[in-house]
TORBA-253879 format. One record per residue: residue number from 1; residue in one letter; x, y, z of N, C-alpha, C, O in turn. Coordinates in steps of 0.02 Angstrom, whole numbers, plus 50000, padded with zeros to 5 digits. Example, Ala and Ser with C-alpha at 12.3 -4.5 7.8 and 13.67 -1.06 7.14 Angstrom:
// TORBA-253879
atom pos->1, code->A, nX->50660, nY->49716, nZ->50390, caX->50615, caY->49775, caZ->50390, cX->50660, cY->49835, cZ->50390, oX->50712, oY->49834, oZ->50423
atom pos->2, code->S, nX->50642, nY->49888, nZ->50354, caX->50684, caY->49947, caZ->50357, cX->50645, cY->50002, cZ->50394, oX->50670, oY->50057, oZ->50402
END
This chain:
// TORBA-253879
atom pos->1, code->M, nX->54723, nY->55023, nZ->54533, caX->54704, caY->54998, caZ->54594, cX->54735, cY->55039, cZ->54645, oX->54795, oY->55051, oZ->54641
atom pos->2, code->K, nX->54694, nY->55063, nZ->54697, caX->54722, caY->55096, caZ->54753, cX->54737, cY->55051, cZ->54811, oX->54707, oY->54999, oZ->54821
atom pos->3, code->A, nX->54786, nY->55074, nZ->54850, caX->54801, caY->55027, caZ->54905, cX->54748, cY->55026, cZ->54965, oX->54741, oY->54976, oZ->55001
atom pos->4, code->N, nX->54712, nY->55081, nZ->54972, caX->54654, caY->55076, caZ->55011, cX->54603, cY->55023, cZ->54993, oX->54579, oY->54986, oZ->55035
atom pos->5, code->E, nX->54588, nY->55021, nZ->54923, caX->54550, caY->54965, caZ->54899, cX->54571, cY->54894, cZ->54923, oX->54531, oY->54853, oZ->54945
atom pos->6, code->L, nX->54635, nY->54883, nZ->54917, caX->54665, caY->54823, caZ->54933, cX->54665, cY->54806, cZ->55003, oX->54661, oY->54747, oZ->55019
atom pos->7, code->R, nX->54670, nY->54855, nZ->55047, caX->54668, caY->54838, caZ->55117, cX->54603, cY->54820, cZ->55145, oX->54598, oY->54791, oZ->55199
atom pos->8, code->D, nX->54548, nY->54838, nZ->55105, caX->54485, caY->54813, caZ->55124, cX->54472, cY->54741, cZ->55107, oX->54423, oY->54713, oZ->55133
atom pos->9, code->M, nX->54511, nY->54708, nZ->55066, caX->54504, caY->54643, caZ->55037, cX->54523, cY->54590, cZ->55091, oX->54564, oY->54608, oZ->55134
atom pos->10, code->T, nX->54499, nY->54533, nZ->55093, caX->54520, caY->54479, caZ->55134, cX->54584, cY->54443, cZ->55101, oX->54600, oY->54456, oZ->55043
atom pos->11, code->A, nX->54616, nY->54403, nZ->55137, caX->54682, caY->54371, caZ->55113, cX->54664, cY->54325, cZ->55051, oX->54703, oY->54326, oZ->55003
atom pos->12, code->V, nX->54608, nY->54285, nZ->55050, caX->54585, caY->54249, caZ->54992, cX->54576, cY->54294, cZ->54927, oX->54594, oY->54276, oZ->54871
atom pos->13, code->E, nX->54546, nY->54352, nZ->54942, caX->54535, caY->54399, caZ->54879, cX->54599, cY->54424, cZ->54856, oX->54610, oY->54428, oZ->54796
atom pos->14, code->L, nX->54644, nY->54443, nZ->54902, caX->54716, caY->54467, caZ->54883, cX->54746, cY->54410, cZ->54843, oX->54766, oY->54424, oZ->54786
atom pos->15, code->E, nX->54751, nY->54350, nZ->54864, caX->54781, caY->54299, caZ->54831, cX->54751, cY->54290, cZ->54757, oX->54788, oY->54281, oZ->54708
atom pos->16, code->K, nX->54687, nY->54292, nZ->54751, caX->54659, caY->54284, caZ->54690, cX->54672, cY->54348, cZ->54645, oX->54680, oY->54342, oZ->54584
atom pos->17, code->K, nX->54675, nY->54405, nZ->54677, caX->54693, caY->54468, caZ->54631, cX->54761, cY->54461, cZ->54608, oX->54775, oY->54477, oZ->54550
atom pos->18, code->L, nX->54808, nY->54438, nZ->54651, caX->54882, caY->54428, caZ->54634, cX->54888, cY->54377, cZ->54578, oX->54926, oY->54387, oZ->54531
atom pos->19, code->K, nX->54853, nY->54326, nZ->54582, caX->54858, caY->54271, caZ->54531, cX->54831, cY->54300, cZ->54463, oX->54861, oY->54288, oZ->54411
atom pos->20, code->D, nX->54775, nY->54336, nZ->54466, caX->54741, caY->54363, caZ->54403, cX->54794, cY->54411, cZ->54377, oX->54808, oY->54405, oZ->54317
atom pos->21, code->L, nX->54826, nY->54460, nZ->54414, caX->54870, caY->54507, caZ->54390, cX->54937, cY->54476, cZ->54356, oX->54963, oY->54499, oZ->54305
atom pos->22, code->K, nX->54958, nY->54426, nZ->54389, caX->55017, caY->54382, caZ->54359, cX->54999, cY->54356, cZ->54296, oX->55041, oY->54360, oZ->54251
atom pos->23, code->A, nX->54938, nY->54326, nZ->54282, caX->54918, caY->54301, caZ->54220, cX->54909, cY->54356, cZ->54166, oX->54919, oY->54347, oZ->54106
atom pos->24, code->E, nX->54887, nY->54413, nZ->54195, caX->54883, caY->54468, caZ->54148, cX->54952, cY->54495, cZ->54120, oX->54964, oY->54509, oZ->54061
atom pos->25, code->L, nX->54995, nY->54501, nZ->54172, caX->55061, caY->54526, caZ->54151, cX->55096, cY->54470, cZ->54103, oX->55134, oY->54488, oZ->54058
atom pos->26, code->F, nX->55082, nY->54407, nZ->54115, caX->55111, caY->54352, caZ->54064, cX->55080, cY->54363, cZ->53995, oX->55112, oY->54358, oZ->53943
atom pos->27, code->N, nX->55011, nY->54381, nZ->53999, caX->54983, caY->54394, caZ->53931, cX->55013, cY->54459, cZ->53893, oX->55026, oY->54463, oZ->53833
atom pos->28, code->L, nX->55019, nY->54505, nZ->53938, caX->55042, caY->54570, caZ->53913, cX->55113, cY->54557, cZ->53877, oX->55125, oY->54577, oZ->53820
atom pos->29, code->R, nX->55156, nY->54525, nZ->53913, caX->55219, caY->54515, caZ->53892, cX->55221, cY->54469, cZ->53829, oX->55265, oY->54477, oZ->53787
atom pos->30, code->F, nX->55176, nY->54423, nZ->53824, caX->55175, caY->54383, caZ->53758, cX->55150, cY->54425, cZ->53705, oX->55179, oY->54421, oZ->53651
atom pos->31, code->Q, nX->55102, nY->54467, nZ->53712, caX->55080, caY->54514, caZ->53663, cX->55130, cY->54562, cZ->53647, oX->55133, oY->54579, oZ->53588
atom pos->32, code->H, nX->55168, nY->54585, nZ->53685, caX->55228, caY->54626, caZ->53673, cX->55280, cY->54592, cZ->53635, oX->55310, oY->54624, oZ->53592
atom pos->33, code->A, nX->55292, nY->54537, nZ->53644, caX->55341, caY->54497, caZ->53613, cX->55323, cY->54482, cZ->53535, oX->55368, oY->54473, oZ->53494
atom pos->34, code->I, nX->55264, nY->54481, nZ->53520, caX->55242, caY->54468, caZ->53453, cX->55217, cY->54532, cZ->53423, oX->55187, oY->54529, oZ->53369
atom pos->35, code->N, nX->55225, nY->54589, nZ->53452, caX->55207, caY->54652, caZ->53427, cX->55136, cY->54667, cZ->53419, oX->55118, oY->54706, oZ->53376
atom pos->36, code->Q, nX->55094, nY->54640, nZ->53456, caX->55024, caY->54652, caZ->53454, cX->54991, cY->54690, cZ->53516, oX->54930, oY->54692, oZ->53526
atom pos->37, code->L, nX->55040, nY->54718, nZ->53555, caX->55020, caY->54759, caZ->53616, cX->55001, cY->54828, cZ->53601, oX->55042, oY->54865, oZ->53573
atom pos->38, code->D, nX->54938, nY->54850, nZ->53619, caX->54911, caY->54914, caZ->53598, cX->54943, cY->54968, cZ->53651, oX->54962, oY->55022, oZ->53629
atom pos->39, code->N, nX->54948, nY->54954, nZ->53707, caX->54965, caY->54996, caZ->53757, cX->55031, cY->54966, cZ->53800, oX->55022, oY->54925, oZ->53845
atom pos->40, code->P, nX->55084, nY->54986, nZ->53784, caX->55148, caY->54958, caZ->53819, cX->55149, cY->54978, cZ->53887, oX->55176, oY->54941, oZ->53928
atom pos->41, code->M, nX->55122, nY->55039, nZ->53908, caX->55119, caY->55062, caZ->53979, cX->55080, cY->55022, cZ->54022, oX->55088, oY->55024, oZ->54083
atom pos->42, code->R, nX->55037, nY->54984, nZ->53994, caX->54989, caY->54933, caZ->54036, cX->55032, cY->54887, cZ->54074, oX->55013, oY->54866, oZ->54128
atom pos->43, code->I, nX->55094, nY->54868, nZ->54046, caX->55141, caY->54817, caZ->54084, cX->55160, cY->54851, cZ->54144, oX->55156, oY->54821, oZ->54198
atom pos->44, code->D, nX->55183, nY->54917, nZ->54140, caX->55207, caY->54950, caZ->54205, cX->55155, cY->54959, cZ->54250, oX->55170, oY->54952, oZ->54309
atom pos->45, code->T, nX->55096, nY->54972, nZ->54237, caX->55041, caY->54977, caZ->54276, cX->55025, cY->54914, cZ->54313, oX->55018, oY->54915, oZ->54374
atom pos->46, code->V, nX->55017, nY->54852, nZ->54271, caX->55006, caY->54792, caZ->54311, cX->55064, cY->54773, cZ->54360, oX->55052, oY->54748, oZ->54415
atom pos->47, code->K, nX->55127, nY->54788, nZ->54337, caX->55181, caY->54775, caZ->54382, cX->55173, cY->54813, cZ->54451, oX->55178, oY->54785, oZ->54506
atom pos->48, code->K, nX->55162, nY->54871, nZ->54443, caX->55141, caY->54911, caZ->54505, cX->55087, cY->54888, cZ->54548, oX->55089, oY->54895, oZ->54609
atom pos->49, code->D, nX->55034, nY->54858, nZ->54515, caX->54978, caY->54834, caZ->54548, cX->54995, cY->54774, cZ->54589, oX->54970, oY->54761, oZ->54644
atom pos->50, code->I, nX->55046, nY->54734, nZ->54551, caX->55065, caY->54666, caZ->54582, cX->55104, cY->54692, cZ->54645, oX->55093, oY->54664, oZ->54699
atom pos->51, code->A, nX->55146, nY->54740, nZ->54642, caX->55183, caY->54759, caZ->54702, cX->55141, cY->54786, cZ->54754, oX->55158, oY->54776, oZ->54812
atom pos->52, code->R, nX->55087, nY->54822, nZ->54741, caX->55037, caY->54850, caZ->54796, cX->55004, cY->54787, cZ->54827, oX->55002, oY->54784, oZ->54889
atom pos->53, code->V, nX->54980, nY->54740, nZ->54792, caX->54948, caY->54684, caZ->54821, cX->55003, cY->54648, cZ->54866, oX->54986, oY->54629, oZ->54922
atom pos->54, code->M, nX->55062, nY->54637, nZ->54847, caX->55113, caY->54603, caZ->54882, cX->55130, cY->54638, cZ->54949, oX->55141, oY->54608, oZ->55001
atom pos->55, code->T, nX->55132, nY->54707, nZ->54940, caX->55150, caY->54749, caZ->55001, cX->55087, cY->54742, cZ->55051, oX->55097, oY->54731, oZ->55111
atom pos->56, code->V, nX->55027, nY->54748, nZ->55027, caX->54962, caY->54743, caZ->55075, cX->54970, cY->54675, cZ->55109, oX->54961, oY->54671, oZ->55169
atom pos->57, code->M, nX->54987, nY->54617, nZ->55068, caX->54988, caY->54556, caZ->55091, cX->55040, cY->54547, cZ->55152, oX->55027, oY->54517, oZ->55204
atom pos->58, code->A, nX->55096, nY->54574, nZ->55138, caX->55150, caY->54580, caZ->55188, cX->55134, cY->54618, cZ->55249, oX->55155, oY->54601, oZ->55304
atom pos->59, code->Q, nX->55097, nY->54670, nZ->55241, caX->55080, caY->54713, caZ->55299, cX->55028, cY->54672, cZ->55339, oX->55031, oY->54674, oZ->55400
atom pos->60, code->N, nX->54979, nY->54635, nZ->55307, caX->54932, caY->54599, caZ->55345, cX->54964, cY->54541, cZ->55383, oX->54946, oY->54526, oZ->55440
atom pos->61, code->N, nX->55012, nY->54511, nZ->55351, caX->55054, caY->54460, caZ->55383, cX->55091, cY->54484, cZ->55441, oX->55094, oY->54449, oZ->55491
atom pos->62, code->A, nX->55120, nY->54542, nZ->55439, caX->55152, caY->54571, caZ->55497, cX->55119, cY->54589, cZ->55552, oX->55145, oY->54587, oZ->55608
atom pos->63, code->K, nX->55046, nY->54613, nZ->55536, caX->55002, caY->54630, caZ->55583, cX->54978, cY->54573, cZ->55621, oX->54970, oY->54575, oZ->55682
atom pos->64, code->N, nX->54965, nY->54517, nZ->55583, caX->54941, caY->54457, caZ->55624, cX->54999, cY->54424, cZ->55656, oX->54980, oY->54384, oZ->55699
atom pos->65, code->A, nX->55054, nY->54427, nZ->55651, caX->55107, caY->54392, caZ->55685, cX->55117, cY->54416, cZ->55748, oX->55161, oY->54391, oZ->55784
END
């Protein structure tokens, strides 16, 4: 997910995206723990996506304050 795509989203959409990514990360970690994860690099990708979403949310909050 690109940061430009995230900047076009509303605050509600960003919160939903963050919630979905955190749920996906939980599931990936669970799969990794029981050795059923096909692509371990997906964990890193999801972590980075979470960081991007949180960064854009912080920028939007700073802009609105």
